[in-house]
C-alpha positions as CSV (number, residue, x, y, z in Angstrom):
1,M,33.7,5.4,8.9
2,T,37.4,5.7,8.5
3,Y,36.6,7.9,5.1
4,F,34.1,9.9,6.8
5,L,36.9,10.6,9.9
6,V,39.5,11.6,7.4
7,T,37.0,13.9,5.6
8,F,35.7,15.5,8.5
9,I,39.4,16.0,10.0
10,F,40.4,17.3,6.4
11,M,37.4,19.7,6.3
12,L,38.3,20.7,9.8
13,I,41.8,21.6,8.8
14,V,40.7,23.6,5.7
15,I,38.3,25.6,7.7
16,T,40.7,26.5,10.2
17,M,43.2,27.5,7.6
18,M,40.8,29.8,6.2
19,A,39.8,31.1,9.4
20,I,43.6,31.9,10.1
21,G,43.9,33.9,7.1
22,V,41.1,35.9,7.7
23,I,42.2,36.7,11.1
24,F,45.6,37.7,9.9
25,G,44.4,40.5,7.6
26,R,44.0,38.5,4.4
27,H,40.9,40.2,2.4
28,V,37.5,39.0,2.7
29,I,36.3,36.4,-0.1
30,K,33.8,38.5,-2.1
31,G,32.0,38.2,-5.6
32,S,32.5,39.8,-8.7
33,C,30.4,42.2,-10.8
34,G,30.8,39.9,-13.8
35,G,29.5,36.6,-14.9
36,I,26.1,35.1,-16.1
37,N,23.8,37.7,-14.2
38,N,25.4,41.0,-15.5
39,E,21.9,43.0,-14.7
40,N,22.0,42.3,-11.1
41,C,25.2,43.6,-9.9
42,V,25.3,44.4,-6.3
43,C,28.7,45.8,-6.1
44,I,29.2,49.2,-4.3
45,K,32.3,50.3,-6.3
46,K,32.1,48.8,-9.8
47,C,35.2,47.1,-11.2
48,D,37.1,47.8,-14.2
49,K,35.5,44.9,-16.2
50,R,31.9,46.2,-15.4
51,K,32.7,49.8,-16.3
52,K,34.3,48.7,-19.5
53,M,31.2,46.5,-20.1
54,E,28.8,49.5,-19.6
55,M,31.2,51.7,-21.9
56,E,30.4,49.4,-24.5
57,G,26.6,49.3,-24.0
58,S,26.6,45.4,-23.6
59,V,24.9,45.5,-20.2
């Protein structure tokens, strides 16, 4: 039970710290255009890595 409480409190602290970071104007966590599923890029604005890959024809 002690491990559960320690873990629960630790997770609450981490979540609170992330919320405070968002509240004070840090950028929102977001994905990237790269990765395993390059065909399914859902980015509105393409990143430099994606543009380079498209120019090389590897997509």
